[in-house]
Structure formats: C-alpha cells, structure tokens
One Martini backbone bead per residue (centre of mass of N, CA, C, O) as a GRO file, in nm:
protein
  341
    1MET     BB    1   3.248   3.667 -12.141
    2LYS     BB    2   3.332   3.377 -12.022
    3ALA     BB    3   3.164   3.055 -12.085
    4ILE     BB    4   2.967   2.756 -11.978
    5GLY     BB    5   2.715   2.563 -12.162
    6TYR     BB    6   2.375   2.480 -12.235
    7ARG     BB    7   2.076   2.371 -12.456
    8LYS     BB    8   2.100   2.056 -12.427
    9SER     BB    9   2.024   1.725 -12.346
   10LEU     BB   10   2.323   1.539 -12.340
   11PRO     BB   11   2.567   1.345 -12.383
   12ILE     BB   12   2.890   1.392 -12.287
   13ALA     BB   13   3.017   1.290 -12.563
   14ASP     BB   14   2.897   1.528 -12.670
   15ALA     BB   15   3.010   1.835 -12.786
   16ASP     BB   16   2.719   1.989 -12.705
   17SER     BB   17   2.684   1.948 -12.398
   18LEU     BB   18   2.934   2.164 -12.387
   19VAL     BB   19   2.993   2.518 -12.427
   20ASP     BB   20   3.146   2.785 -12.553
   21VAL     BB   21   3.094   3.124 -12.442
   22GLU     BB   22   2.963   3.460 -12.483
   23ILE     BB   23   2.883   3.689 -12.222
   24ASP     BB   24   2.744   3.908 -12.010
   25ARG     BB   25   2.828   4.105 -11.760
   26PRO     BB   26   2.732   4.130 -11.457
   27VAL     BB   27   2.527   4.316 -11.204
   28PRO     BB   28   2.509   4.420 -10.897
   29VAL     BB   29   2.253   4.372 -10.652
   30GLY     BB   30   2.193   4.440 -10.349
   31ARG     BB   31   2.358   4.150 -10.196
   32ASP     BB   32   2.562   4.131 -10.405
   33LEU     BB   33   2.816   3.965 -10.570
   34LEU     BB   34   3.117   4.012 -10.774
   35VAL     BB   35   3.289   3.729 -10.909
   36ARG     BB   36   3.607   3.628 -10.971
   37VAL     BB   37   3.682   3.341 -11.112
   38GLU     BB   38   3.931   3.082 -11.043
   39ALA     BB   39   3.756   2.829 -10.931
   40VAL     BB   40   3.615   2.500 -10.971
   41SER     BB   41   3.374   2.247 -10.903
   42VAL     BB   42   3.238   1.922 -10.942
   43ASN     BB   43   2.892   1.796 -10.927
   44PRO     BB   44   2.629   1.592 -10.947
   45VAL     BB   45   2.429   1.827 -11.009
   46ASP     BB   46   2.547   1.905 -11.278
   47THR     BB   47   2.475   1.639 -11.429
   48LYS     BB   48   2.170   1.627 -11.366
   49LEU     BB   49   2.092   1.887 -11.508
   50ARG     BB   50   2.201   1.833 -11.793
   51ARG     BB   51   2.023   1.569 -11.833
   52ASN     BB   52   1.716   1.699 -11.706
   53ALA     BB   53   1.759   2.028 -11.773
   54ALA     BB   54   1.630   2.177 -12.022
   55PRO     BB   55   1.614   2.446 -12.184
   56ALA     BB   56   1.419   2.676 -12.305
   57ASP     BB   57   1.435   2.706 -12.645
   58GLY     BB   58   1.755   2.693 -12.642
   59ALA     BB   59   1.869   2.807 -12.415
   60LEU     BB   60   2.114   2.921 -12.194
   61ARG     BB   61   2.295   2.726 -11.959
   62VAL     BB   62   2.482   2.783 -11.655
   63LEU     BB   63   2.687   2.616 -11.462
   64GLY     BB   64   2.768   2.582 -11.139
   65PHE     BB   65   2.886   2.629 -10.792
   66ASP     BB   66   3.146   2.605 -10.709
   67ALA     BB   67   3.379   2.857 -10.569
   68ALA     BB   68   3.675   3.052 -10.624
   69GLY     BB   69   3.759   3.403 -10.534
   70VAL     BB   70   3.713   3.760 -10.618
   71VAL     BB   71   3.598   4.052 -10.535
   72GLU     BB   72   3.485   4.309 -10.764
   73ALA     BB   73   3.180   4.371 -10.656
   74VAL     BB   74   2.899   4.545 -10.502
   75GLY     BB   75   2.615   4.595 -10.365
   76PRO     BB   76   2.430   4.831 -10.195
   77ASP     BB   77   2.360   4.607  -9.951
   78ALA     BB   78   2.643   4.531  -9.892
   79THR     BB   79   2.837   4.415  -9.568
   80LEU     BB   80   3.058   4.164  -9.568
   81PHE     BB   81   3.201   4.276  -9.837
   82ARG     BB   82   3.481   4.351 -10.042
   83PRO     BB   83   3.674   4.449 -10.258
   84GLY     BB   84   3.935   4.179 -10.274
   85ASP     BB   85   3.797   3.957 -10.146
   86ALA     BB   86   3.845   3.622 -10.045
   87VAL     BB   87   3.634   3.354 -10.173
   88PHE     BB   88   3.368   3.100 -10.096
   89TYR     BB   89   3.114   2.896 -10.272
   90ALA     BB   90   2.770   2.743 -10.402
   91GLY     BB   91   2.527   2.881 -10.463
   92CYS     BB   92   2.240   2.842 -10.693
   93ILE     BB   93   1.976   2.695 -10.898
   94ASP     BB   94   1.821   2.995 -10.967
   95ARG     BB   95   2.104   3.067 -11.095
   96PRO     BB   96   2.372   3.136 -11.248
   97GLY     BB   97   2.673   2.990 -11.281
   98THR     BB   98   3.042   2.940 -11.232
   99ASN     BB   99   3.097   2.893 -11.546
  100ALA     BB  100   3.258   3.194 -11.516
  101GLU     BB  101   3.435   3.473 -11.482
  102PHE     BB  102   3.157   3.593 -11.364
  103HIS     BB  103   2.969   3.620 -11.052
  104LEU     BB  104   2.651   3.606 -10.887
  105VAL     BB  105   2.609   3.645 -10.520
  106ASP     BB  106   2.493   3.603 -10.213
  107GLU     BB  107   2.652   3.688  -9.922
  108ARG     BB  108   2.499   3.485  -9.722
  109ILE     BB  109   2.653   3.226  -9.903
  110VAL     BB  110   2.940   3.344  -9.812
  111GLY     BB  111   3.304   3.294  -9.768
  112ALA     BB  112   3.601   3.305  -9.628
  113ARG     BB  113   3.886   3.215  -9.743
  114PRO     BB  114   4.128   3.013  -9.691
  115ALA     BB  115   4.460   3.102  -9.644
  116SER     BB  116   4.598   2.793  -9.671
  117LEU     BB  117   4.468   2.787  -9.958
  118ASN     BB  118   4.418   2.736 -10.263
  119VAL     BB  119   4.184   2.768 -10.499
  120ALA     BB  120   4.138   2.472 -10.554
  121GLU     BB  121   4.112   2.371 -10.264
  122ALA     BB  122   3.867   2.564 -10.198
  123ALA     BB  123   3.663   2.473 -10.426
  124ALA     BB  124   3.603   2.180 -10.304
  125LEU     BB  125   3.410   2.261 -10.039
  126PRO     BB  126   3.134   2.413 -10.006
  127LEU     BB  127   2.892   2.219 -10.093
  128THR     BB  128   2.981   1.981  -9.903
  129ALA     BB  129   3.017   2.138  -9.631
  130ILE     BB  130   2.718   2.226  -9.619
  131THR     BB  131   2.581   1.960  -9.639
  132ALA     BB  132   2.718   1.815  -9.396
  133TRP     BB  133   2.652   2.022  -9.172
  134GLU     BB  134   2.344   2.024  -9.199
  135MET     BB  135   2.303   1.734  -9.154
  136LEU     BB  136   2.449   1.681  -8.884
  137PHE     BB  137   2.353   1.952  -8.714
  138HIS     BB  138   2.060   2.032  -8.827
  139ARG     BB  139   1.910   1.750  -8.877
  140LEU     BB  140   2.041   1.512  -8.684
  141GLY     BB  141   2.191   1.637  -8.420
  142LEU     BB  142   2.472   1.642  -8.357
  143PRO     BB  143   2.689   1.663  -8.098
  144LEU     BB  144   2.903   1.891  -7.993
  145ASP     BB  145   3.163   2.002  -7.862
  146ALA     BB  146   3.194   2.074  -7.504
  147ASP     BB  147   3.378   2.157  -7.238
  148GLY     BB  148   3.576   1.898  -7.316
  149ARG     BB  149   3.352   1.738  -7.443
  150LYS     BB  150   3.216   1.468  -7.615
  151GLY     BB  151   3.012   1.455  -7.852
  152GLY     BB  152   2.842   1.154  -7.868
  153GLU     BB  153   2.951   0.958  -7.680
  154GLY     BB  154   2.864   0.613  -7.767
  155ARG     BB  155   2.796   0.692  -8.063
  156SER     BB  156   2.677   0.641  -8.398
  157LEU     BB  157   2.805   0.667  -8.758
  158LEU     BB  158   2.674   0.631  -9.092
  159ILE     BB  159   2.851   0.655  -9.409
  160VAL     BB  160   2.719   0.661  -9.728
  161GLY     BB  161   2.968   0.726  -9.925
  162GLY     BB  162   3.261   0.825  -9.807
  163ALA     BB  163   3.445   0.901 -10.089
  164GLY     BB  164   3.288   1.129 -10.150
  165GLY     BB  165   3.252   1.449 -10.123
  166VAL     BB  166   3.059   1.452  -9.874
  167GLY     BB  167   3.191   1.217  -9.711
  168SER     BB  168   3.478   1.353  -9.690
  169ILE     BB  169   3.375   1.580  -9.492
  170ALA     BB  170   3.187   1.432  -9.284
  171ILE     BB  171   3.405   1.261  -9.149
  172GLN     BB  172   3.567   1.498  -9.038
  173LEU     BB  173   3.339   1.649  -8.871
  174ALA     BB  174   3.277   1.401  -8.690
  175ARG     BB  175   3.564   1.347  -8.579
  176GLN     BB  176   3.649   1.649  -8.493
  177LEU     BB  177   3.352   1.751  -8.342
  178THR     BB  178   3.312   1.462  -8.219
  179GLY     BB  179   3.239   1.131  -8.038
  180VAL     BB  180   3.167   0.960  -8.267
  181ARG     BB  181   3.135   0.665  -8.433
  182VAL     BB  182   3.292   0.624  -8.754
  183LEU     BB  183   3.119   0.493  -9.022
  184ALA     BB  184   3.237   0.387  -9.363
  185THR     BB  185   3.178   0.348  -9.702
  186ALA     BB  186   3.354   0.103  -9.923
  187SER     BB  187   3.449  -0.092 -10.232
  188ARG     BB  188   3.761  -0.011 -10.241
  189PRO     BB  189   4.080   0.011 -10.153
  190GLU     BB  190   4.118   0.315 -10.214
  191THR     BB  191   3.860   0.414 -10.061
  192ALA     BB  192   3.921   0.291  -9.790
  193ASP     BB  193   4.183   0.447  -9.742
  194TRP     BB  194   4.068   0.733  -9.761
  195VAL     BB  195   3.855   0.711  -9.510
  196ARG     BB  196   4.084   0.652  -9.309
  197GLU     BB  197   4.239   0.913  -9.352
  198LEU     BB  198   3.986   1.099  -9.266
  199GLY     BB  199   3.880   0.915  -8.980
  200ALA     BB  200   3.764   0.651  -8.991
  201HIS     BB  201   3.722   0.386  -8.781
  202ASP     BB  202   3.532   0.235  -9.001
  203VAL     BB  203   3.487  -0.016  -9.278
  204ILE     BB  204   3.240  -0.069  -9.522
  205ASP     BB  205   3.070  -0.271  -9.762
  206HIS     BB  206   2.824  -0.167  -9.994
  207SER     BB  207   2.825  -0.442 -10.181
  208ARG     BB  208   2.731  -0.557  -9.911
  209PRO     BB  209   2.587  -0.642  -9.644
  210MET     BB  210   2.572  -0.416  -9.367
  211ALA     BB  211   2.442  -0.527  -9.106
  212GLU     BB  212   2.649  -0.753  -9.065
  213GLN     BB  213   2.908  -0.565  -9.036
  214VAL     BB  214   2.808  -0.401  -8.797
  215LYS     BB  215   2.783  -0.640  -8.599
  216ALA     BB  216   3.080  -0.734  -8.627
  217LEU     BB  217   3.180  -0.457  -8.467
  218GLY     BB  218   2.962  -0.427  -8.212
  219VAL     BB  219   2.702  -0.286  -8.331
  220ALA     BB  220   2.372  -0.290  -8.256
  221GLY     BB  221   2.323   0.027  -8.346
  222VAL     BB  222   2.265   0.295  -8.538
  223ASP     BB  223   2.210   0.642  -8.469
  224TYR     BB  224   2.336   0.746  -8.740
  225VAL     BB  225   2.238   0.818  -9.087
  226PHE     BB  226   2.432   0.891  -9.392
  227SER     BB  227   2.289   0.920  -9.713
  228THR     BB  228   2.440   0.979 -10.042
  229THR     BB  229   2.375   0.693 -10.185
  230ALA     BB  230   2.157   0.450 -10.283
  231THR     BB  231   1.906   0.432 -10.086
  232ASP     BB  232   1.714   0.226 -10.219
  233ARG     BB  233   1.916  -0.013 -10.225
  234HIS     BB  234   1.976   0.017  -9.881
  235PHE     BB  235   1.718   0.048  -9.705
  236LEU     BB  236   1.683  -0.228  -9.562
  237ASP     BB  237   1.954  -0.219  -9.434
  238LEU     BB  238   1.906   0.046  -9.268
  239VAL     BB  239   1.665  -0.054  -9.104
  240GLU     BB  240   1.825  -0.283  -8.962
  241LEU     BB  241   2.091  -0.101  -8.845
  242VAL     BB  242   1.916   0.091  -8.703
  243ALA     BB  243   1.836   0.238  -8.419
  244PRO     BB  244   1.637   0.283  -8.193
  245GLN     BB  245   1.560   0.615  -8.244
  246GLY     BB  246   1.680   0.689  -8.485
  247ARG     BB  247   1.863   0.843  -8.772
  248ILE     BB  248   1.780   0.948  -9.110
  249GLY     BB  249   1.987   1.067  -9.388
  250LEU     BB  250   1.936   1.246  -9.716
  251ILE     BB  251   2.058   1.351 -10.065
  252ASP     BB  252   1.920   1.205 -10.272
  253ASP     BB  253   1.715   1.035 -10.556
  254PRO     BB  254   1.513   0.812 -10.486
  255GLU     BB  255   1.344   0.569 -10.514
  256PRO     BB  256   1.090   0.449 -10.371
  257ILE     BB  257   1.018   0.434 -10.019
  258ASP     BB  258   0.933   0.259  -9.716
  259ILE     BB  259   0.870   0.438  -9.428
  260ARG     BB  260   0.703   0.232  -9.258
  261LEU     BB  261   0.966   0.068  -9.159
  262LEU     BB  262   1.032   0.293  -8.919
  263LYS     BB  263   0.806   0.270  -8.698
  264ARG     BB  264   0.903   0.044  -8.498
  265LYS     BB  265   1.168   0.230  -8.427
  266SER     BB  266   1.128   0.535  -8.435
  267VAL     BB  267   1.232   0.658  -8.705
  268SER     BB  268   1.387   0.932  -8.853
  269LEU     BB  269   1.352   1.149  -9.146
  270HIS     BB  270   1.609   1.339  -9.342
  271TRP     BB  271   1.655   1.616  -9.530
  272GLU     BB  272   1.899   1.752  -9.775
  273LEU     BB  273   1.935   2.095  -9.905
  274MET     BB  274   2.155   2.351  -9.967
  275PHE     BB  275   1.932   2.537 -10.139
  276THR     BB  276   1.693   2.616  -9.955
  277ARG     BB  277   1.768   2.883  -9.829
  278PRO     BB  278   1.808   3.056 -10.102
  279LEU     BB  279   1.544   2.983 -10.247
  280TYR     BB  280   1.363   3.097  -9.975
  281GLN     BB  281   1.487   3.316  -9.803
  282THR     BB  282   1.555   3.258  -9.533
  283ALA     BB  283   1.604   3.384  -9.219
  284ASP     BB  284   1.879   3.177  -9.191
  285MET     BB  285   2.073   3.214  -9.450
  286ILE     BB  286   2.336   3.303  -9.301
  287ALA     BB  287   2.442   3.032  -9.195
  288GLN     BB  288   2.629   2.978  -9.446
  289HIS     BB  289   2.833   3.195  -9.384
  290GLU     BB  290   2.912   3.088  -9.099
  291LEU     BB  291   3.003   2.798  -9.174
  292LEU     BB  292   3.220   2.884  -9.377
  293ASN     BB  293   3.382   3.029  -9.174
  294GLU     BB  294   3.436   2.788  -8.990
  295VAL     BB  295   3.570   2.609  -9.197
  296SER     BB  296   3.798   2.808  -9.251
  297ARG     BB  297   3.915   2.798  -8.962
  298LEU     BB  298   3.964   2.494  -8.947
  299VAL     BB  299   4.162   2.481  -9.182
  300ASP     BB  300   4.376   2.684  -9.061
  301ALA     BB  301   4.401   2.495  -8.792
  302GLY     BB  302   4.413   2.178  -8.908
  303THR     BB  303   4.134   2.014  -8.878
  304LEU     BB  304   4.085   2.055  -9.190
  305ARG     BB  305   4.068   1.928  -9.523
  306THR     BB  306   4.088   1.899  -9.823
  307THR     BB  307   3.909   1.713 -10.110
  308LEU     BB  308   4.111   1.723 -10.315
  309THR     BB  309   4.223   1.505 -10.609
  310GLU     BB  310   4.169   1.685 -10.882
  311THR     BB  311   4.325   1.869 -11.151
  312LEU     BB  312   4.231   1.906 -11.487
  313GLY     BB  313   4.218   2.233 -11.551
  314ARG     BB  314   4.071   2.437 -11.727
  315ILE     BB  315   3.795   2.654 -11.792
  316ASP     BB  316   3.615   2.447 -12.004
  317ALA     BB  317   3.437   2.240 -12.210
  318ALA     BB  318   3.640   2.000 -12.231
  319THR     BB  319   3.701   1.966 -11.931
  320LEU     BB  320   3.414   1.943 -11.826
  321ARG     BB  321   3.342   1.686 -11.961
  322LYS     BB  322   3.548   1.513 -11.809
  323ALA     BB  323   3.421   1.567 -11.529
  324HIS     BB  324   3.133   1.455 -11.595
  325ALA     BB  325   3.228   1.174 -11.672
  326LEU     BB  326   3.353   1.098 -11.400
  327ILE     BB  327   3.110   1.133 -11.226
  328GLU     BB  328   2.927   0.924 -11.406
  329SER     BB  329   3.109   0.669 -11.335
  330GLY     BB  330   3.135   0.648 -10.998
  331LYS     BB  331   3.474   0.691 -10.946
  332ALA     BB  332   3.494   0.919 -10.775
  333ARG     BB  333   3.733   1.087 -10.549
  334GLY     BB  334   3.628   1.335 -10.408
  335LYS     BB  335   3.750   1.630 -10.582
  336ILE     BB  336   3.687   1.820 -10.884
  337VAL     BB  337   3.897   2.056 -11.047
  338LEU     BB  338   3.907   2.398 -11.195
  339GLU     BB  339   4.154   2.635 -11.339
  340GLY     BB  340   4.098   2.883 -11.512
  341PHE     BB  341   4.070   3.075 -11.841
   0.00000   0.00000   0.00000
C-alpha cells in the first residue's frame, strides 16, 4: 500500500525529508480498526516529530494523526464499529501514522464521522477538537451549560493563539457550550477577522503586551488562560493578567518558565496532551470516543463548524512537504488538509 514517511530528520526543503514508499498493509488485532484513509490534516506535532525524532538506524517512520475514512476491517475484540462505518480520529504517537492508505487505530479513540461534512472537512477536526475539549472541560474545568443556565457566566477565558488549529475549535467550544467571555489573541487583520467569525467576544494582539489590553477591555483578571503557543515568551504577561485563583493551561513545549510566580495568586497550572490516554491505556481512554461522537453531533446540529481553511491536494510526499512548510512558517490559519491517494 502507498504511504509517506521519513528516515532522517531533514529540513522540509530537502526532497528526502518526506518520501513516497510502499509498505505492507496492516492487520487489525484486539480492539483495532483497519481504516481506509480518505483524508488527513497536518498538525504542528507532525513537523516537530519530523525535525526532532529521527528513526533509529534509518528505519522508516510514517507520520500523520488526523484522519477521516471508512472502516475496512475490525479486530476480534472490537465492538464499537463495523466495516463500512465512516469515522474520524487522531491516532497516537506510539503507532504508525495516518499518512498511509490503510491505518490501524484503537476504536476507543475513534468517533463517528459527522454526516454533514465531507471527508476533508471532517479530517480537520479530531486532534484539535480532542485537545481543546480536554483542556477546557477536563483540565481547566470550565462549567458547561446546563438546565438552561449559561455555565461560567461572569467569568472570562483567554485563548492565546486563537487563529491556530486548536484555538479555532476552542473558541467555538467555549462560546457555544459555556457562558464565559471569550478573549482570543491574533496579530494580523485576517487572523483577527477569523477569530471574531468563530465567536470570540474580544480580540487582543499577542505581539503587544497583553495585560494592558485585557485591562482596557474592563477585565480585571482572566479566570481561565489557554496558551497554545509561545508560552515562555508570554508567561510574565499571563502571570500579570490571570485572576487570583485562576487557572492556566498550556499545550506547547516552552523553554523553562518560573512557576513560582503563580504562588502569590494561588494560580494552578495544567498540561494537556491528547495522546496521554491512548499512550497509557488509561481506564477512561474511551472518553475520546465519547467526546468525538459529541463533537460530531454538535457539527451536524450546526453548533460547531469545521476549521478547514485549505485543501492542498492529494496525499503524497510532495504535497505533505508543502503542508509541513506552511505549518513551520507560523502563518497557517485554521487547518490544512490533504485528500485522496
């Protein structure tokens, strides 16, 4: 079967940084699904691994996490899906990736694909939706709407990097499912327009001191901070703008930060890695299946929208190199998708 992988960590401009290969088709065991991949999206984790995680002794590694496709076969212990089911999911970093015609994935981290989306639109969602949902509701503890009441009304949330893939879905989740005031950062006119379109109440520029801008909006202190990028660069600003007893969550890989600065305000710090549950086979691993199904339901109800902004072309090495280069430029907005082999 066709696949795209790498054997050495090389700059993306190098033609060997990602290459087309033929590999054996895998066989599902246990609770695995064998999925015929129809579309994939590219995430920053793909570029980080390609640059920093060279396979041992020149072995081939296939990257890719987000995928939308159709179940081709199931393992003997699988109960959630059947062949022919349309699915979407984000895989795990300890298994071969989705940049291949057929892919194995544990059914407990797979969701039913939204019926209202095409495969490209669906492939844009899983990794960022899982990350945003887990951070907002499982780590930071934002209260969901219930019994006709707006959860978190009177509180505020700041999303740093609002126009990125994770920020783009986090804005929607917070705005549609809670009553918090959503502040999102963007530094260019087109990205500021994008985050407003997604539902941000206010936009601030992360290229300038943010604490001053938050105060100018009449927000004395932000209750929840979701930092998706450049946490080390913004950390002093975040310490200043977060409310006493507030919460800060991060998903990037910052240079060392001094968390002692949070003590005076009794602020808690939360990490989110959407691969934790499948990596450690946690008892609540099926939560990702459940939340993806809920995201699918919300999309089909018109509550959430895809964050797809560009479909670059077919799934091959040349197109993937273009996608990696765009991600590495830091100028990507929303999600980049490739479709078809």
